[in-house]
C-alpha positions in Angstrom: 56.5 -58.9 293.8 57.7 -58.3 297.4 54.1 -58.3 298.7 53.4 -61.8 297.2 56.6 -63.2 298.8 55.6 -61.7 302.1 52.1 -63.3 301.9 53.6 -66.7 300.9 56.1 -66.5 303.8 53.3 -65.5 306.2 51.2 -68.5 305.1 54.1 -70.9 305.5 54.9 -69.5 309.0 51.3 -70.0 310.0 51.3 -73.6 308.7 54.6 -74.3 310.4 53.3 -72.7 313.7 50.1 -74.8 313.6 52.1 -77.9 312.9 54.5 -77.3 315.7 51.9 -76.4 318.4 49.1 -78.7 317.2 48.5 -81.5 319.8 47.8 -85.0 318.5 46.7 -87.1 321.5 46.7 -90.3 319.5 50.2 -89.8 318.3 51.3 -89.0 321.9 49.6 -92.2 323.2 51.3 -94.3 320.4 54.6 -92.7 321.3 54.2 -93.6 325.0 53.7 -97.2 323.9 56.7 -97.1 321.6 58.9 -95.7 324.4 57.6 -98.3 326.9 58.4 -101.2 324.5 61.9 -99.7 323.9 62.6 -99.4 327.6 61.3 -102.8 328.4 63.4 -104.4 325.8 66.9 -105.4 326.7 69.8 -106.4 324.4 72.4 -108.9 325.6 75.1 -106.3 325.3 73.2 -103.6 327.3 75.5 -102.4 330.1 73.9 -102.2 333.6 74.4 -98.4 333.7 72.1 -97.9 330.7 69.5 -100.1 332.4 69.5 -97.8 335.4 69.1 -94.7 333.2 66.2 -96.5 331.4 64.6 -97.4 334.7 64.5 -93.7 335.6 63.0 -92.8 332.2 60.5 -95.7 332.6 59.3 -94.3 336.0 58.2 -91.2 334.2 55.8 -93.3 332.0 53.6 -94.5 334.9 50.9 -92.8 336.9 51.3 -92.7 340.7 49.3 -96.0 340.8 49.2 -98.6 338.0 47.0 -101.6 338.1 47.8 -105.0 336.4 44.8 -107.2 335.9 43.9 -110.3 333.9 45.6 -113.5 333.1 49.0 -113.0 334.7 48.6 -114.2 338.2 52.1 -113.5 339.4 52.0 -109.9 338.3 48.3 -109.0 339.1 48.1 -106.1 341.6 48.2 -102.4 342.2 51.7 -100.9 342.0 53.2 -97.5 342.8 55.4 -96.2 339.9 58.5 -97.1 341.9 57.2 -100.7 342.6 56.3 -101.1 338.9 59.8 -100.2 337.7 61.4 -102.3 340.5 59.4 -105.3 339.4 60.2 -104.7 335.7 64.0 -104.4 336.5 63.9 -107.6 338.6 62.1 -109.5 335.8 64.5 -108.1 333.2 67.5 -109.4 335.2 66.2 -113.0 334.7 66.7 -112.7 330.9 69.8 -112.2 328.8 67.8 -110.4 326.2 64.2 -109.2 325.8 62.5 -107.9 322.7 59.0 -106.5 323.2 56.9 -105.2 320.3 53.3 -103.9 320.2 51.2 -104.5 317.1 47.8 -103.4 315.8 47.3 -100.6 318.3 43.6 -99.4 318.4 43.4 -96.1 320.4 40.1 -94.9 321.9 39.4 -91.8 324.0 36.5 -92.4 326.3 37.2 -88.9 327.8 39.6 -86.1 326.9 42.1 -87.1 329.5 41.6 -90.9 329.2 42.9 -93.3 326.6 42.2 -97.0 326.1 44.5 -98.9 323.8 43.9 -102.5 322.5 46.9 -104.2 321.0 48.8 -107.4 320.6 52.1 -107.7 322.5 54.9 -110.0 321.3 57.7 -110.8 323.7 60.7 -112.7 322.5 63.3 -113.5 325.2 66.2 -115.7 326.2 66.2 -116.7 329.9 69.3 -116.9 332.1 67.6 -120.0 333.6 67.4 -122.1 330.4 69.9 -123.1 327.8 69.5 -119.8 326.0 66.6 -121.0 323.9 64.5 -118.1 322.6 60.9 -118.2 323.7 58.1 -116.1 322.0 54.9 -115.2 323.8 52.0 -113.4 322.2 49.0 -112.0 324.1 46.3 -109.4 323.8 46.6 -106.4 326.1 44.5 -103.4 326.9 46.3 -100.5 328.5 44.8 -97.4 329.9 46.5 -94.1 330.1 45.5 -90.9 331.9 46.6 -87.4 330.9 48.1 -85.9 334.0 49.7 -82.5 334.0 50.0 -82.7 330.2 51.6 -86.1 330.0 50.0 -89.4 329.0 50.8 -91.9 331.8 50.0 -95.6 332.0 47.5 -96.4 334.8 46.4 -99.9 333.9 47.3 -103.0 332.0 44.8 -105.7 331.4 46.5 -108.9 330.2 44.4 -111.4 328.2 45.2 -115.1 328.0 48.3 -116.2 326.2 47.6 -116.5 322.5 50.8 -118.2 321.5 53.8 -119.5 323.4 56.5 -121.0 321.3 60.3 -121.5 321.0 62.0 -119.7 318.2 
C-alpha cells in the first residue's frame, strides 16, 4: 500500500513540477497585453501617486525602442521606453478617466523570440477638455513583442484606421 501511495505522490509532483516550470509564450504575450491595458486605464479616483508607480511598471513593458506606425499621425514615431511612458502619462493627464480593453487577440510567432498580435482596442474616456461626455473609440491594432532577456517586451504598435468613434 505504501508503495502505491509513493508512486501516486511522485506522479503528482512530476505533474505539478511540469505545470510550474512549463513556459507558455502565448499566455505570457496575452498577459503582457492585459497588464498594458490595466496600466493605460485610469479611474477618476486614481491618486497621482499610484499613476507614478504604474508609470514605472509600464516602463518595464517596452523594449529600448518602440515604434508607433499607422493611422495616428500625432503619435507616429520611434520612442525610447522613457519617452513612450512620458507621452502616455501626458495623454492620460488630459482625461478624467480612461478604460482601455483589448478584444479578439490573435497571437502569432514568426520566430521563437518574436510575437505578432492582431486585436481590436476599445478606448472609452472622459476628457478634461469637454463637458465630461464619454467618448468611445474602436480601432484595429497590431502589436509586436520581442523576447528580450526572458521577457516579452512591446517593440511596435501599428494602428489601423478608426473603426468607430461614438459618444456613450
